[in-house]
N, C-alpha and C positions, 0 to 999 in steps of 0.2 A: 470759468476757472477750470472745470473738469475737462473740457475739450482738448487742451494741450496735453494733458496727462494721458488721455485716451489715444491721441496721436502718437505719443512716445511709446506707449504700450504696443500699439499696432505695429510701429516700426521695429520694435524689439522682437516681436513675434515673427514678423516677416524675415528679419535677419537670421533668427534662429532656424526657421524653416529652410532658408537657403543653405545655411551651414550644414544642417542635418542631411539635406539632399546631396550636397557636395561630398560629405563624409561617406554616405552610402555608395555614391558613384565611385569614389576612390577605392573603397573596399571591393567593389565589384570588378574594377579594373585589375587590382592586385590578384583577386581570385581567378580571373580569366588568364592572366599571365602564368600563374602557378599551375592552373589546370592544363594549359598548353604544354608546360614543361613536364608535368606528370604523364600525360599521354605520349609525348615525344619519347620519354624514357621507358614507355611500355608498361607502366604500372596501372593496375585497376584501382578504383576507389577503395574497394575492400582491402586489397593488399597494403596500400599505403595507410589506410585507416588503422589496420592492425599494427603496423609499425609505429604509428603516432599515438596509439592507444585511444583512438576515437572511432565512432561508428562511421561507416561509409556514408550514411545519410547526413551526418553532421559535416563531414568533409565536403560533400556535395553542396550543402548549404553555404559553406565558406566560399567554395569556388564560384558559386553563382550569385554571391553578394547578398544572400539572405541572412547571413550572420557576419559579425565584424571580426576581422583579423586583429590580433595583437602581435607585438614584436616577438614574444616567446613562441607563439604558434607558427609564425612565419619561419623562425629559426628552426623549429622542430621539423616543419615541412621540408625545408631545404636539406637539413641534416639527413633525414630519412630517405630522401631521393637518392642520395649517394651511397646508402648502405645496401 
């Protein structure tokens, strides 16, 4: 009786792992595109970080997929590129 339950749990864990991996990959892609734009616009991590009120290290983590982007942070990034 327990074996089907273990299989279901295993399948759920596998699906969650796949979802988390795809989620991080998506955020890494977003970060890469925004990093390209920042460099293209001639802004340093430090300068844009000051504009966004975050540290250069935190911005680097975002750009390199070590932290997750949220909609507000993406909007802030784009807004401060233009200023």
